[in-house]
N, C-alpha and C positions, 0 to 999 in steps of 0.2 A: 837287650832286655834280659833281666835275670830269669833264671829257670822257673822259679815259683810264680813270678808275675806273668811269664809267658803262658804257663799251664793254666793259670786262672783266666787269662784272656781267651785262650783256646776253648776252655769250658764254656765261657759266656757266649762265644760265637756259635759253638756247637748247639747249645740249648736253644738259642734264638732261631738259628737258620734251619736246624733239623725240624723244629716245630712248624716253621713256615712251609717247608717242603712237604711235610706230612699232612698238615691240616688245610692249607690253602691251595697248594699246587698239585695235590694228589689227583692224578688223572690228566690234568691239563698239560703237564710236561710231556707225558706219553703221547697224547693226541697231537701235540704240536710238532713232535719230532719223530714219531713212529714211522712215517712214510719216507723218511730221509735215509734210512739204512735198509736198502732193498737189494735182493739178489735176483739176477735174471732167471726166469723160469722157462718161458716159451713165447711164441708169437701167435697172433691171430689177426684176422682181417679187421681193418679200421671200421668203427661204427660211429654214427653221429653222436657228438658229445665227448668223444675221447680226446684226451690231451694230445695235441699235435707234437708236443715235445717227446712223446713216447714212440713216435714213428720210427720203425727200423728201415732206414733208407736203402740198405743193401738188399733186403728181402723185397721191399717195394719195387726196386728197379728190376729184380729178377722176374717178378710175376706181373709187372705192369699195373698193379693196383696196390693201394696203401695197406700196409700191415703195421701193427704196433707191438711193442715189447710188453710182455706180461711179467710183472715182478712179484716176488713173495717177500714179505717182511722178514728181515733177519731177527733172530731171537734177541740179540743184544746190539747196542750201538757202542761206538767208541766216541767219547766226548773229550775234546781238548779245550782247556782254558788257556788262552794266550794273554798274559798279564803284562801290561806296560809298567815297568819299574823305573822309568826315567825320572829326572829330578822334579818335573812339574807335578808328579803325583802327590807330593807333600804339601800342596797348596789347599787351603780351605779357610773360609772366613766366617761361616755362619754356625754350623753345628759340628760337622765332621770333615776330616781331610778327604780328598779324593781317594787316597790309598785305603782309608777305612771303609768307605762306601764300596769300593771294588772288592775288598775282602769279604764283606757281608753278602754281596750279590753272588760272587763266585762260590762261596761256601754253600749258599742256598741251592745253587744249580748242582753243586757236587753231591749234596744229599739227595736231591731229586734224581740224579743219575743212578746212584747206587740202589735207591728204592726201586728203580726200573730195571735193575740187574745189568746196568751198563758199566763199561770200563771208563775210567776218567784219568786224564793226564794233564800236565801243566807245562807250558813254556814261558819262562820269565824272560822278558826282552827289554833292551834299551835300544841303542843303535847297533847292537849285536846280540847274540843269544847268550843270556846270562846263566840260565840253568834249564835243563830238560828233565822232567819227571815222567817216565814212560807210563802209559795208561794201565791201570790195574783196577781190581774190585776190592770192596771191603771197607769197613769202618776204620780199621787201623790205617789204611792208606789215606782215607779222607782226613783223618786227624793230622797225619803228617803233612798233607797239603795245606791245611789251615795254619799249622805252625809256620810253614814257609811263607804263606801269604802275609802273616803278621810280622815275621822277624827277618825275612830275607833282605840282605843288603847288597845292592848291585855294585858292580865295579865301575860303571859308566853312567852318565847323566843324560845323554841325548836320546832321541827317538828315531827309529827307522822301522816303520810298520811294514814296508815292502820287504825288508830283510827277513822278518819273522814269518811272513806269508810264504816266501820262497822256501824257507827252512821246513815249514809245515808240509808243503807240497812234496818235498823230497824225503822227509823223515817218516811220515805216516803213510804207509803204502795202501792200507785199506781205507775206504771212504769213511769219513768221520764228520761229526758236527763240531764245529770250532767256534767258540765265543771269543771275540777279540775285544778285550777291555782296554780302553785308552781314552785320553782326552782328545786324541787325534790332532794334537799340536805337533805336526810332523814337518821336518825340514825338507824332505824330498817328496817325489811323486810315487804313490803306491797303487795307482789305477791298474796298471798291467798285471802286477803281482796279485792284486785282489781278484781280477777277472779270471786269471789262470787258476788260482787256488779254489775259487768257487765252482769251477767246472769239475774239479776232482773231488772236492769236499763240499760240505754245506756250511758256509760261513755266516755267522751272525755277528753284527757289529754292535757293541754296547759302548756308547760314549758317556763318560762320567765327567761332569764339569762343575765349576763353582759359579754362582750367580755373579760374583764380583768380576769374573773374567769377561762378562758380556758387555760391560761398559765401565768407564773410568769415573770414580767419584770426584767431586769438586772439593778438593781439600788443600789446594795450594801447591807449593813446590815440595815434591817428595823424591826420595831416593829409591829407585827400584832395581831389582836384581833378577836377571833371567836365570831361573832355576836350573836350566839345562846347560847353558853356555857359561854361566858364572859372571857374565858381563853386568856391570853396575853403571847406572847413569841417573842424572836428575831429570825429572819430568815436571813441567808446570801444568798441573791438573786444573788450574783456574782458567786456562786457555780453552775457550769454546772450540777453537780450531783443533787443538790437540785431542780433546775428548771426542769430537766428531770423527777425526781420522781414526782413532782407536776403534770406535764403534763400527765404522765402515769396514775396518780390517776384520773384526770379529764376524760380522754378517757375511762378508765375502768368503771367509774361510768356511763358515757353516754351509753356505750354498755349494761351494766346491766339494765339500765332504759329502753332502746329500746327493749331489750329482754323481759322484764316484760310486756310491752305493747303488743308485738307480741303474747306472750303466752296467754295473757288474751283477745286477739282480740279487743284491745282498740285502736281507732283512736287517733292519736296524732300529735302535731305540736310543734316545738321549735322556739322561737322568741327571738332575741337579743334585748336589750334595745335600741340599735341604729338602729334596723332593721325596715322594713316596715311591720307592723302588718296587714295592709289592704291586702297586697299581700299574706301574710301567711294565713289569714282567707279565702280568696277566694280560695287558693289552697286546704285548708281543706274541704271547701264546695264542691268543684269540685270532690274531691275524693269520697265523700259520696253521691253525686247526682246520 
């Protein structure tokens, strides 16, 4: 993309997403994530209604009655955006590509973060780590992130979510809130990596998908190409059997994805490229508040 065109696009994204984060998400972002960056302060005896997840088992064993950990909110959070840049992000049939939707949502969260005085960083990933932008503060840093979201070109086309989660766990020492943007069309299993990452950090999964991916249209014999593997083949979409098999595959994959999030206790939201991501984010924030 030419420099002038890129700067114009950055400015358009900035105006839209900064306005959303200021006018719509003001306060909601903070209330949704403020309890996730906590520093240990002291312990006290357990009282009815306390969260059992805060029990300090070592102190409880020592005194033979339950004690819980008391935390104080840290002044700032570290927010990481994990961005899937595999080949399938370039798909879109209705209004925008998955890539464009991810860029807008990520930019909105980035502006929300700096308004809350949080640091923000990015990891671009395919089936390997494509680029790591360490967390920092400031508008200049946000605009750099937006430029990369728009114009970054990966070296590889496949997806490995497990790989980026392992990288996050090792690279970011301090507890952070990490938004994982992907269509979650993943070749391998990422359940274990997700569980481990969410124990150390606060993982939030954001699936972005296109409506056309949910079922196959009846348009006869078509040539299709896997955006990640590059494999091409002809598919007879007029066949009810073929369309049913595809729909079953999609529903099964969605169920497996949802189950992985539930088992790992990861909050998640799925957003279609023609959907209202503002409404979806507000719903996510309300669940966590």
